[in-house]
Structure formats: C-alpha cells, structure tokens
C-alpha positions as CSV (number, residue, x, y, z in Angstrom):
1,M,1.6,-18.0,7.4
2,A,1.1,-14.4,9.6
3,E,-2.5,-16.0,9.7
4,K,-2.1,-19.3,11.3
5,K,0.3,-17.7,14.0
6,K,-1.9,-15.3,14.5
7,K,-4.5,-17.4,15.1
8,G,-2.2,-19.9,17.2
9,F,-1.4,-17.3,19.1
10,L,-5.1,-16.1,19.8
11,V,-5.9,-19.7,20.5
12,I,-3.3,-20.1,23.5
13,V,-4.1,-16.8,24.7
14,F,-8.0,-17.6,24.7
15,G,-6.8,-21.2,26.5
16,T,-4.9,-19.7,29.3
17,I,-7.4,-17.2,30.2
18,I,-10.4,-20.3,30.1
19,G,-8.3,-22.7,32.2
20,F,-7.0,-19.7,34.6
21,F,-10.7,-18.8,35.5
22,A,-11.7,-22.9,35.6
23,G,-8.8,-23.3,37.8
24,I,-10.2,-20.4,40.4
25,L,-13.3,-21.4,40.1
26,L,-13.0,-25.0,41.2
27,A,-10.4,-24.1,43.9
28,P,-11.8,-24.6,47.8
29,K,-11.9,-20.8,48.5
30,S,-14.2,-18.7,50.1
31,G,-15.6,-16.2,47.8
32,K,-13.5,-13.0,49.1
33,E,-10.2,-15.0,48.5
34,T,-11.7,-16.1,44.5
35,R,-12.5,-12.4,43.8
36,E,-9.2,-11.1,45.1
37,E,-7.0,-13.8,43.3
38,I,-8.9,-13.2,40.1
39,K,-8.3,-9.5,41.0
40,E,-4.5,-10.2,41.2
41,K,-4.3,-12.6,38.3
42,A,-6.2,-9.9,36.1
43,E,-3.9,-7.7,37.6
44,D,-1.0,-9.7,36.1
45,F,-2.4,-10.4,32.6
46,K,-2.8,-6.9,32.4
47,E,0.9,-6.0,32.7
48,K,2.2,-8.8,30.9
49,L,0.0,-8.1,27.9
50,D,1.1,-4.5,28.2
51,D,4.7,-5.6,27.9
52,F,4.1,-7.7,24.8
53,K,2.4,-4.9,23.5
54,E,5.6,-2.4,24.4
55,K,7.5,-5.2,22.6
56,A,5.4,-5.5,19.6
57,E,5.6,-2.1,19.0
58,N,9.2,-1.7,19.4
59,F,9.9,-4.8,17.1
60,K,7.6,-3.0,14.8
61,E,9.2,0.3,14.9
62,Q,12.3,-1.7,14.3
63,A,11.4,-2.9,11.3
64,E,10.2,-0.2,9.9
65,E,13.6,1.4,10.2
66,K,15.0,-1.8,8.7
67,I,12.7,-1.7,5.3
68,T,12.9,2.0,5.5
69,E,16.8,1.8,5.4
70,G,16.2,-1.1,3.1
71,I,14.3,1.0,0.4
72,E,16.9,3.5,0.3
73,K,20.0,1.5,0.6
74,T,18.1,-0.3,-3.0
75,A,17.3,3.6,-4.3
76,K,21.2,4.1,-3.9
77,T,22.1,1.3,-5.8
78,I,19.7,2.0,-8.8
79,D,21.2,5.4,-8.9
80,R,24.8,4.2,-8.8
81,I,23.5,2.0,-11.8
82,K,21.7,4.3,-14.1
83,E,24.5,6.5,-13.7
84,K,27.2,3.7,-14.4
85,A,24.4,2.8,-17.6
86,S,24.8,6.3,-19.0
87,E,28.8,6.3,-18.7
88,I,28.6,3.3,-20.9
89,K,26.2,4.4,-22.8
90,E,28.3,7.4,-23.4
91,K,31.4,5.6,-23.9
92,I,29.8,3.4,-26.7
93,S,28.0,6.2,-28.4
94,G,31.5,8.0,-28.3
95,E,33.0,4.9,-29.8
96,E,30.3,4.5,-33.2
97,S,30.5,8.2,-33.6
98,S,34.4,8.0,-33.6
99,Q,34.1,5.1,-36.0
100,K,31.6,6.8,-37.7
101,Q,34.4,9.3,-38.7
102,E,37.0,7.1,-39.6
103,E,34.9,5.3,-42.0
104,D,33.5,9.0,-43.0
105,L,37.4,10.3,-43.7
106,Q,38.3,7.0,-45.6
107,E,34.9,7.4,-47.9
108,Q,36.3,10.9,-48.6
109,E,39.8,10.2,-49.1
110,E,38.3,7.2,-51.9
111,N,36.3,9.5,-53.3
112,E,39.0,12.1,-53.4
113,G,41.1,9.2,-55.2
114,S,38.7,8.1,-57.3
115,E,38.1,12.0,-58.9
116,D,42.5,12.0,-58.8
117,E,42.2,9.2,-61.2
118,I,38.6,11.1,-64.1
119,K,41.1,13.7,-64.2
C-alpha cells in the first residue's frame, strides 16, 4: 500500500515537472525571459520541496514519539498484568496450601481416632 502511494506521488511530481518545462519551452518568450522564468520556478519548486521535507521530518518525529509512547504504555500494562498474575498465583497457592493443611489435619485426626479404637 505504501509502495503504491510512493509511486503515485513520484508520478505526480515528475508529471508536474515535465508539464512545467513543456509549458515554458513552448511559450512564445525570449530566451532570457524563459531562463529567468525557469530559474524562478526552480527556486519556487525547491522551496516547496524543502517545506515538504520539513513537514515529512516533523511527521516522522511525531510518529516516532507516538510509537515510543505506545511501547512504554504497553510495557507498563504488561508489567501490571504480570503483577496481577503473580498475586493471583500466590493467592491460589495459599488457598491450596491451606486446603492441604486442612486435609492433613483431618487425616491425622482420623488416624488418631483409629489408633484409639485399636487400643
């Protein structure tokens, strides 16, 4: 998709340049006037190209900042999820441990009850 946009942009730029020069060269003016006009148009084009370059650089910087912010936010979210997962795991482990202790106590009481019956 980006490749198509890039090609389209280049086609527009080159088409504009070719049209510009064709118009100037076919216009009924003297050589000196034509050269001056070409020089002025070239300077205008250079200024527009410089403006475009500056805007593109600003856009790139903003995009990089947004990407960096997104990465940082994602990393923080992942850390919070890991912390919550650890808390839940500890809670589950604690409940399993408590359950195991209760089962061990019941088994121990049953064993003591059985030993009392044997005596």
